[in-house]
C-alpha positions as CSV (number, residue, x, y, z in Angstrom):
1,M,-13.7,-15.5,-2.6
2,T,-16.6,-13.3,-1.4
3,R,-17.8,-10.2,-2.9
4,A,-16.6,-8.3,0.3
5,T,-13.1,-9.6,-0.3
6,Q,-13.2,-8.6,-4.0
7,T,-14.3,-5.2,-3.0
8,L,-11.3,-5.0,-0.4
9,L,-8.8,-6.0,-3.2
10,L,-10.1,-3.4,-5.6
11,T,-9.9,-0.7,-2.9
12,V,-6.3,-1.7,-1.8
13,T,-5.1,-1.9,-5.5
14,G,-6.6,1.5,-6.2
15,A,-5.2,3.1,-3.1
16,V,-1.7,1.8,-4.0
17,L,-1.8,3.3,-7.5
18,V,-3.0,6.7,-6.0
19,R,-0.3,6.6,-3.3
20,M,2.4,5.9,-5.9
21,A,1.3,8.6,-8.3
22,M,0.8,11.2,-5.6
23,G,4.5,11.0,-4.7
24,D,7.6,10.2,-6.7
25,T,7.7,6.4,-6.1
26,Y,6.0,5.7,-9.6
27,L,9.1,7.2,-11.3
28,R,10.9,4.0,-10.3
29,Y,8.7,2.0,-12.6
30,V,7.2,4.1,-15.3
31,N,7.8,7.3,-17.2
32,S,6.9,10.7,-15.7
33,W,4.0,11.3,-18.1
34,M,2.1,8.4,-16.6
35,R,1.3,10.1,-13.3
36,W,-2.2,11.2,-14.4
37,P,-3.2,7.8,-15.9
38,L,-2.1,6.1,-12.7
39,L,-4.1,8.5,-10.6
40,A,-7.1,8.0,-12.8
41,C,-6.8,4.2,-12.8
42,G,-6.5,4.2,-9.0
43,A,-9.4,6.5,-8.5
44,L,-11.5,4.4,-10.8
45,L,-10.7,1.2,-8.9
46,V,-11.7,2.8,-5.6
47,L,-14.9,4.1,-7.2
48,L,-15.8,0.6,-8.6
49,A,-15.2,-0.8,-5.0
50,V,-17.5,1.8,-3.5
51,V,-20.2,1.0,-6.1
52,D,-19.8,-2.7,-5.6
53,M,-20.2,-2.2,-1.8
54,W,-23.4,-0.3,-2.5
55,R,-24.7,-3.0,-4.8
56,D,-23.9,-5.7,-2.4
57,E,-26.1,-4.3,0.4
58,P,-29.1,-6.6,1.4
59,K,-32.4,-6.1,-0.5
60,A,-35.4,-4.8,1.4
61,D,-36.5,-8.4,2.0
62,G,-33.1,-9.1,3.6
63,Q,-32.2,-11.6,0.8
64,P,-28.8,-11.3,-0.8
65,D,-28.5,-11.1,-4.7
66,H,-28.3,-14.5,-6.5
67,A,-27.0,-15.5,-9.8
68,P,-29.3,-16.9,-12.5
69,D,-28.6,-20.5,-11.4
70,G,-29.7,-19.8,-7.9
71,E,-26.3,-19.8,-6.3
72,P,-24.9,-16.6,-4.5
73,E,-23.0,-14.2,-6.8
74,S,-20.0,-14.4,-4.4
75,S,-19.4,-17.9,-5.6
76,H,-18.7,-16.7,-9.2
77,V,-15.9,-14.3,-8.1
78,P,-12.7,-16.2,-9.5
79,R,-10.0,-17.1,-6.9
80,A,-7.4,-15.7,-9.3
81,A,-8.5,-12.3,-8.1
82,W,-6.3,-12.8,-5.2
83,L,-3.4,-12.2,-7.5
84,L,-4.3,-8.6,-7.5
85,F,-3.1,-8.4,-4.0
86,V,0.4,-9.6,-4.8
87,P,1.8,-6.3,-6.3
88,S,0.2,-4.3,-3.6
89,L,1.8,-6.4,-1.0
90,V,5.2,-6.2,-2.7
91,F,4.9,-2.4,-2.9
92,F,4.1,-2.0,0.8
93,L,6.7,-4.5,2.1
94,I,9.6,-4.0,-0.3
95,A,9.0,-1.0,-2.6
96,P,11.5,-2.3,-5.3
97,P,14.1,0.4,-6.2
98,A,14.8,1.8,-9.7
99,L,16.8,-0.4,-12.0
100,G,20.5,-0.4,-11.2
101,A,23.9,-1.9,-11.9
102,H,22.9,-5.5,-11.5
103,F,20.3,-5.1,-14.2
104,A,22.6,-2.9,-16.4
105,E,25.0,-5.8,-16.7
106,R,22.3,-8.0,-18.2
107,A,20.1,-5.6,-20.1
108,Q,20.0,-4.6,-23.8
109,T,22.6,-1.8,-24.4
110,A,21.4,1.2,-26.4
111,V,23.2,1.1,-29.8
112,V,23.4,3.1,-33.0
113,P,23.6,1.5,-36.5
114,A,26.8,-0.1,-37.4
115,E,27.3,2.2,-40.3
116,P,25.9,5.6,-39.1
117,S,24.5,8.0,-41.8
118,T,26.9,10.6,-42.9
119,E,24.0,12.9,-43.4
120,V,23.5,13.5,-39.7
121,V,24.6,17.0,-38.8
122,L,25.1,17.8,-35.1
123,P,25.5,21.3,-33.7
124,E,28.8,22.4,-32.2
125,L,29.2,22.1,-28.5
126,P,29.1,25.2,-26.3
127,T,32.5,26.6,-25.3
128,T,31.9,25.6,-21.6
129,D,34.8,23.7,-20.1
130,P,33.9,21.1,-19.1
131,V,30.8,20.8,-21.2
132,P,27.8,19.0,-19.5
133,L,26.3,16.3,-21.7
134,L,23.6,13.7,-21.3
135,L,24.9,10.1,-21.8
136,E,22.6,9.7,-24.8
137,D,24.2,12.9,-26.4
138,V,27.8,11.5,-25.8
139,I,26.8,8.1,-27.5
140,I,25.1,9.7,-30.5
141,R,27.9,12.2,-31.0
142,A,30.5,9.5,-30.6
143,A,28.9,7.4,-33.3
144,Y,27.8,10.0,-35.8
145,D,30.3,12.8,-35.4
146,G,33.0,12.2,-32.9
147,D,34.8,15.3,-34.2
148,T,32.4,17.4,-32.1
149,L,33.8,15.7,-28.9
150,A,37.5,15.8,-30.0
151,D,39.7,17.2,-27.3
152,R,36.8,18.2,-25.2
153,R,36.4,17.8,-21.4
154,L,32.9,16.3,-20.7
155,E,30.8,16.4,-17.5
156,I,28.6,13.3,-17.3
157,T,26.2,12.0,-14.8
158,G,24.9,8.5,-14.0
159,F,25.4,5.5,-11.7
160,V,28.3,3.2,-11.5
161,S,28.1,-0.2,-13.2
162,R,30.8,-2.8,-14.2
163,D,31.2,-5.6,-16.8
164,A,32.6,-9.0,-16.4
165,S,36.2,-7.8,-16.9
166,G,36.0,-5.2,-14.1
167,D,35.8,-2.1,-16.3
168,W,33.4,0.4,-14.9
169,F,30.9,2.7,-16.6
170,V,28.9,5.9,-16.0
171,T,25.4,4.4,-16.7
172,Q,21.9,5.4,-17.0
173,F,18.7,3.8,-18.3
174,G,16.5,5.2,-21.0
175,M,12.9,4.1,-21.3
176,N,9.9,4.9,-23.5
177,C,7.1,3.7,-21.3
178,C,8.2,1.6,-18.2
179,A,11.1,-0.2,-16.7
180,A,10.2,-3.3,-18.8
181,D,11.4,-1.6,-22.0
182,A,14.4,0.1,-20.4
183,T,17.8,0.1,-22.4
184,V,21.2,0.8,-21.0
185,M,23.2,3.9,-22.0
186,K,26.8,3.9,-20.6
187,V,30.2,5.6,-21.1
188,L,33.4,3.7,-20.2
189,A,35.4,5.5,-17.6
190,T,39.1,4.9,-17.3
191,G,42.0,6.4,-15.4
192,A,40.3,6.4,-12.0
193,E,39.3,3.9,-9.3
194,A,35.6,2.9,-9.5
195,P,33.2,4.0,-6.7
196,A,30.8,1.4,-5.4
197,D,28.2,-0.1,-7.7
198,D,25.0,1.9,-8.0
199,Q,26.6,5.0,-6.6
200,W,25.5,8.1,-8.6
201,V,28.5,10.1,-9.8
202,K,29.2,13.3,-11.7
203,V,32.4,12.6,-13.8
204,V,34.6,15.1,-15.6
205,G,36.7,13.4,-18.2
206,R,38.3,13.9,-21.6
207,Y,36.8,12.0,-24.6
208,V,38.9,9.3,-26.1
209,A,38.8,9.8,-29.8
210,D,37.2,7.1,-32.1
211,T,35.4,5.2,-29.3
212,G,31.8,4.3,-29.6
213,V,31.8,4.5,-33.3
214,G,29.2,2.2,-35.0
215,G,27.6,1.1,-31.7
216,G,30.0,-1.8,-31.2
217,T,31.5,-0.5,-28.0
218,P,30.5,2.4,-25.6
219,P,32.4,5.8,-25.8
220,E,35.2,6.3,-23.5
221,V,36.4,9.1,-21.2
222,T,39.6,9.4,-19.4
223,V,38.5,10.5,-15.9
224,E,39.9,13.6,-14.3
225,D,37.4,14.1,-11.4
226,V,34.7,11.9,-9.8
227,Q,32.1,13.5,-7.5
228,L,29.8,11.4,-5.6
229,I,26.2,12.7,-5.7
230,D,22.7,11.7,-4.6
231,A,20.4,9.8,-7.0
232,P,18.1,12.1,-8.7
233,T,14.3,11.7,-8.2
234,N,13.8,10.5,-11.7
235,Q,16.6,8.1,-12.5
236,Y,15.6,7.4,-16.1
237,R,15.9,9.4,-19.3
């Protein structure tokens, strides 16, 4: 691989990072706070490519730079550098979507301790009916203090996933850094026909008491209404 090719790969890789971070595409793969680090890394790669091009210009005598052993420096650029082009090519040709139902069936499910602490005190829910809750809030309340959900109609949002038995869930992924560390948060939906897998929905349902306790099974709601919605820009929590 020549120095010119190495410079091209640096430029392409940097440009891809900048392009991802300038829009919303990066939210499919990493957390929202990583926009500025991605922009900085992309700009740095492009800058390094420009500097490398400047250093690679011929000397005044027209002779190229040489390594200490007398061979051209270009021969010392590892061929493995071609691997840098692979993620850039994948992004431009495929642009993989955010994680969805297929991965949710196989990924680690977010759980709480088998014996939740009795010292956890959760605030009372607002009097709104139905009360809108994040999936993680439903899971925590079901495990630690299901009484706060008793006889309440909940409004929850997520995408549709299923298990091997055909039951369907309102699902969302939570992640700390990137899609590689994502865990599944889901609530079992019963009493209504399931929409298509990966379809985002807003579900109104009544919490089924004593489900999701101890993290062994997900909480359950008896569905009263299912509204099909567009996927949000940021599909992770």
